[in-house]
C-alpha positions as CSV (number, residue, x, y, z in Angstrom):
1,X,20.4,-4.1,5.1
2,X,18.4,-0.8,5.2
3,X,18.7,1.6,8.1
4,X,15.6,2.7,9.7
5,X,16.4,6.1,8.4
6,X,15.0,4.8,5.1
7,X,11.5,4.8,7.1
8,X,11.8,8.0,8.8
9,X,9.1,10.5,9.1
10,X,10.1,13.5,7.1
11,X,9.0,16.7,8.9
12,X,7.4,18.0,5.5
13,X,5.0,14.8,5.8
14,X,4.5,14.2,9.2
15,X,4.1,17.7,11.1
16,X,1.1,18.9,12.7
17,X,-2.1,18.8,10.4
18,X,-2.6,22.0,8.6
19,X,-5.7,23.8,9.8
20,X,-6.5,25.1,6.3
21,X,-6.2,21.6,4.8
22,X,-10.0,21.0,5.0
23,X,-11.0,24.2,3.6
24,X,-8.5,23.7,0.6
25,X,-9.8,20.4,-0.2
26,X,-13.3,21.8,-0.2
27,X,-12.2,24.4,-2.6
28,X,-10.5,21.9,-4.8
29,X,-13.6,19.9,-5.2
30,X,-15.5,22.9,-6.0
31,X,-13.0,23.7,-8.7
32,X,-13.1,20.1,-10.1
33,X,-17.0,20.4,-10.4
34,X,-16.8,23.9,-12.1
35,X,-14.3,22.2,-14.6
36,X,-17.0,19.9,-15.7
37,X,-18.2,16.3,-14.9
38,X,-15.3,14.6,-16.7
39,X,-13.0,16.0,-14.1
40,X,-15.2,15.6,-11.2
41,X,-15.9,11.9,-11.7
42,X,-12.2,11.1,-12.3
43,X,-10.7,12.8,-9.2
44,X,-11.2,11.3,-5.8
45,X,-9.7,12.4,-2.5
46,X,-8.4,9.5,-0.6
47,X,-7.8,8.9,3.2
48,X,-6.3,5.7,4.8
49,X,-9.9,4.4,5.3
50,X,-10.5,4.7,1.6
51,X,-7.3,3.8,0.0
52,X,-8.2,0.1,-0.5
53,X,-11.4,0.7,-2.3
54,X,-10.4,3.8,-4.1
55,X,-6.9,3.0,-5.0
56,X,-6.1,-0.8,-4.8
57,X,-9.4,-2.3,-5.6
58,X,-9.8,0.3,-8.5
59,X,-6.5,-0.2,-10.0
60,X,-7.4,-4.0,-10.8
61,X,-9.1,-2.5,-13.8
62,X,-8.2,1.3,-14.3
63,X,-4.9,2.7,-13.9
64,X,-4.9,5.0,-10.8
65,X,-2.7,8.1,-10.3
66,X,-1.8,8.9,-7.0
67,X,-1.1,12.5,-6.3
68,X,0.7,13.0,-3.0
69,X,0.2,16.7,-2.1
70,X,0.4,19.2,0.8
71,X,-1.1,22.6,1.2
72,X,2.2,23.8,2.4
73,X,4.0,22.7,-0.7
74,X,4.2,25.2,-3.6
75,X,5.0,22.5,-6.0
76,X,1.5,20.9,-5.3
77,X,-0.3,24.1,-5.9
78,X,1.4,24.0,-9.4
79,X,1.0,20.3,-10.4
80,X,-2.2,19.3,-8.9
81,X,-4.5,21.5,-11.1
82,X,-2.7,20.4,-14.3
83,X,-3.0,16.7,-13.2
84,X,-6.8,17.2,-12.7
85,X,-7.1,18.7,-16.2
86,X,-5.1,16.3,-17.9
87,X,-6.8,13.3,-16.3
88,X,-10.2,14.7,-16.9
89,X,-9.4,14.8,-20.5
90,X,-8.9,11.3,-20.7
91,X,-12.5,10.5,-20.1
92,X,-12.3,7.8,-17.3
93,X,-9.3,5.9,-18.9
94,X,-7.4,6.9,-15.6
95,X,-8.5,7.9,-12.0
96,X,-6.6,10.5,-10.2
97,X,-6.4,9.7,-6.4
98,X,-5.3,12.6,-4.3
99,X,-3.5,12.0,-0.9
100,X,-3.1,15.0,1.4
101,X,0.1,13.6,3.2
102,X,-0.5,15.9,6.1
103,X,-3.9,14.3,6.6
104,X,-3.0,10.7,5.8
105,X,0.7,10.3,6.5
106,X,0.5,6.5,6.7
107,X,-0.1,6.2,2.9
108,X,2.9,8.2,2.2
109,X,5.0,6.1,4.8
110,X,3.8,3.0,3.2
111,X,4.8,3.9,-0.4
112,X,8.0,5.5,0.8
113,X,7.1,8.8,-0.2
114,X,9.8,11.3,0.8
115,X,8.7,14.6,-0.5
116,X,5.7,16.2,-2.3
117,X,4.7,16.6,-4.8
118,X,5.2,12.8,-5.6
119,X,3.1,11.2,-8.4
120,X,2.8,7.3,-8.7
121,X,0.9,5.3,-11.3
122,X,-0.9,2.1,-9.7
123,X,-2.2,-0.6,-12.0
124,X,-3.3,-4.3,-10.8
125,X,-2.1,-3.3,-7.2
126,X,1.4,-2.6,-8.2
127,X,3.4,0.7,-8.6
128,X,4.1,0.9,-12.3
129,X,6.0,4.4,-12.6
130,X,6.2,7.8,-11.0
131,X,8.0,11.0,-10.5
132,X,8.8,13.5,-7.9
133,X,8.7,17.2,-9.4
134,X,6.6,19.6,-11.1
135,X,6.4,18.7,-14.8
136,X,4.8,20.9,-17.7
137,X,1.6,19.7,-19.0
138,X,2.9,18.5,-22.4
139,X,5.3,16.0,-20.5
140,X,2.7,15.0,-18.4
141,X,0.4,13.9,-21.2
142,X,3.1,12.1,-22.6
143,X,3.8,10.1,-19.5
144,X,0.2,9.1,-19.3
145,X,0.2,8.2,-22.9
146,X,3.1,5.9,-22.3
147,X,1.3,4.5,-19.1
148,X,-1.9,3.7,-21.2
149,X,0.1,2.1,-23.7
150,X,1.8,-0.2,-21.1
151,X,-1.7,-0.9,-19.7
152,X,-2.9,-1.9,-23.2
153,X,0.2,-4.3,-23.8
154,X,-0.9,-6.0,-20.4
155,X,-4.5,-6.5,-21.8
156,X,-3.2,-7.9,-25.1
157,X,-1.0,-10.3,-23.3
158,X,-4.0,-11.2,-20.7
159,X,-7.2,-10.6,-22.8
160,X,-9.3,-12.5,-19.9
161,X,-8.2,-9.5,-17.5
162,X,-9.7,-6.8,-19.6
163,X,-12.8,-5.4,-18.3
164,X,-16.0,-5.1,-20.7
165,X,-16.3,-1.8,-22.5
166,X,-18.8,0.7,-21.6
167,X,-22.3,-0.4,-22.5
168,X,-21.1,-4.1,-23.3
169,X,-22.6,-6.7,-21.2
170,X,-20.5,-9.0,-19.2
171,X,-20.6,-12.8,-20.5
172,X,-22.5,-15.0,-18.6
173,X,-20.1,-16.9,-15.9
174,X,-21.2,-19.9,-14.1
175,X,-22.4,-19.6,-10.5
176,X,-19.7,-20.4,-8.2
177,X,-19.8,-21.3,-4.3
178,X,-20.6,-18.2,-2.3
179,X,-17.7,-16.4,-0.6
180,X,-17.0,-17.7,2.9
181,X,-19.0,-15.5,5.1
182,X,-16.1,-15.1,7.5
183,X,-13.7,-14.2,4.7
184,X,-16.3,-11.6,3.5
185,X,-16.6,-10.2,7.1
186,X,-12.8,-9.8,7.4
187,X,-12.7,-7.9,4.0
188,X,-15.5,-5.6,5.1
189,X,-14.1,-5.0,8.5
190,X,-10.7,-3.9,6.9
191,X,-12.5,-1.5,4.6
192,X,-14.0,0.0,7.7
193,X,-10.6,0.2,9.4
194,X,-11.7,-2.2,12.1
195,X,-8.7,-4.4,12.3
196,X,-9.7,-6.1,15.6
197,X,-12.9,-7.5,13.9
198,X,-10.9,-8.3,10.7
199,X,-8.4,-10.5,12.8
200,X,-11.3,-12.1,14.8
201,X,-13.1,-13.2,11.3
202,X,-9.7,-14.6,9.9
203,X,-9.3,-16.3,13.2
204,X,-12.8,-18.0,12.8
205,X,-12.1,-19.0,9.3
206,X,-8.8,-20.6,10.4
207,X,-10.4,-22.4,13.3
208,X,-12.6,-24.2,10.6
209,X,-10.0,-24.3,7.8
210,X,-6.4,-24.2,9.3
211,X,-4.8,-24.5,6.1
212,X,-6.6,-21.6,4.2
213,X,-3.9,-19.8,2.8
214,X,-5.9,-16.4,2.1
215,X,-7.0,-16.4,5.8
216,X,-3.4,-16.8,6.9
217,X,-2.0,-14.1,4.7
218,X,-4.9,-11.9,5.8
219,X,-4.4,-12.4,9.6
220,X,-0.7,-11.9,9.3
221,X,-1.2,-8.8,7.2
222,X,-3.8,-7.3,9.8
223,X,-1.2,-8.3,12.7
224,X,1.5,-6.6,10.8
225,X,-0.5,-3.3,10.6
226,X,-1.4,-3.5,14.2
227,X,2.1,-3.6,15.1
228,X,3.5,-1.0,13.1
229,X,0.8,1.6,12.7
230,X,2.0,3.6,15.9
231,X,5.7,2.7,15.5
232,X,8.2,5.5,15.4
233,X,10.9,4.7,13.0
234,X,13.4,7.0,14.6
235,X,13.0,5.6,17.9
236,X,13.2,2.2,16.4
237,X,16.5,3.2,15.0
238,X,17.8,4.5,18.2
239,X,16.9,1.3,20.0
240,X,18.8,-0.7,17.5
241,X,22.1,0.6,19.0
242,X,21.3,-1.8,21.9
243,X,22.4,-5.4,20.4
244,X,20.3,-6.8,23.3
245,X,17.0,-5.2,22.4
246,X,15.6,-8.0,20.6
247,X,12.1,-6.4,20.4
248,X,13.6,-3.5,18.5
249,X,15.0,-6.1,15.9
250,X,11.6,-7.6,15.6
251,X,9.8,-4.2,15.0
252,X,12.4,-3.0,12.6
253,X,11.8,-6.2,10.6
254,X,7.9,-5.3,10.7
255,X,8.6,-1.9,9.3
256,X,10.7,-3.4,6.6
257,X,8.1,-5.9,5.8
258,X,5.4,-3.3,5.7
259,X,7.5,-1.4,3.1
260,X,7.8,-4.5,0.8
261,X,11.4,-5.2,1.8
262,X,10.8,-8.8,2.6
263,X,14.3,-10.1,2.0
264,X,15.7,-7.3,4.3
265,X,13.1,-8.0,7.0
266,X,13.7,-12.0,6.9
267,X,17.4,-11.5,6.9
268,X,17.4,-9.2,10.0
269,X,15.5,-11.7,12.1
270,X,17.5,-14.7,10.8
271,X,20.6,-12.7,11.9
272,X,19.0,-12.5,15.4
273,X,18.4,-16.4,15.4
274,X,21.8,-17.0,14.6
275,X,23.4,-14.8,17.5
276,X,20.7,-15.6,20.3
277,X,19.8,-18.7,22.2
278,X,16.9,-19.9,24.5
279,X,13.8,-17.6,24.6
280,X,15.1,-14.9,22.8
281,X,16.1,-17.2,19.7
282,X,12.6,-19.0,20.0
283,X,10.9,-15.5,20.2
284,X,12.6,-14.3,16.9
285,X,12.0,-17.8,15.4
286,X,8.2,-17.6,16.0
287,X,8.1,-14.1,14.9
288,X,9.7,-14.9,11.7
289,X,7.2,-17.8,11.0
290,X,4.4,-15.3,11.6
291,X,5.9,-12.8,8.8
292,X,6.2,-15.8,6.5
293,X,2.4,-16.3,6.6
294,X,2.0,-12.8,5.3
295,X,3.3,-14.0,1.7
296,X,2.0,-16.8,-0.6
297,X,3.6,-20.1,-0.2
298,X,5.3,-20.0,-3.6
299,X,7.0,-16.5,-3.1
300,X,10.6,-16.7,-3.9
301,X,11.6,-14.5,-1.0
302,X,9.8,-17.1,1.1
303,X,11.7,-20.0,0.0
304,X,15.2,-18.4,0.1
305,X,14.4,-17.4,3.7
306,X,13.0,-20.8,4.8
307,X,16.4,-22.4,3.7
308,X,18.3,-19.6,5.5
309,X,16.5,-20.1,8.8
310,X,16.9,-24.0,8.5
311,X,20.5,-23.4,8.1
312,X,20.8,-20.9,11.2
313,X,18.7,-23.3,13.3
314,X,20.6,-26.6,12.4
């Protein structure tokens, strides 16, 4: 089981915001524009508020390269301009998303970035590859070529997923039922960073359709973010030294869940269920069921955890 040290906030990423960061970002944008429209249109500065639209959504059709950088890291000053140049040369086949870890630390935390510069490739919402060092331009071009080859293999195996080529019209698609207004409101609220409004929209939808899996997952995800967004992993680690601190165990599981360590999160709470009784046991059980809602019903981690919970209870 992972220690909370795995989710610690490295000083290089979570210190005070560099007062020169804004100035450097503006200078970088001016440099991209001077390099030509290919570079300017393929590079975007990403914040916690725009991560979903600029990275996750765009990655569903185009590979997104995330450059985790800091104005205080010499390696970033070496790597970032080369990345921008190489991505610009690809003519829109790849998008470069730049994340200043001093300004947007939660993105780095969620993707478990421990140092800068770090580069990750995202496609179809999943991390495909990455590296954590300064690399020469030739090696970077070779890495991107291999990435694009893997993307092409995906489209050959899934031709229906391939987006239309530039200038090519999308085929006629039969009109389907309109999107549920509460679901649309929840998505819009998340894009705007209003988690309370998103939770209310999901709750309205569940009041009408209690079995809607998308709404259950959405509400569970929003609640998970609200519980973890201000959590200090170092403080949680300290509290875990007290076996009677059930809340620390549950928050530690939340942090593991938020990082994608589903099995570890479930195992942690099931261990609490096994060694407790009464109100503490019921609290842990209900918390675990809430985390279950964050995954689709056919997820293998969920099936395994349900069996383990049943064994722990009976």
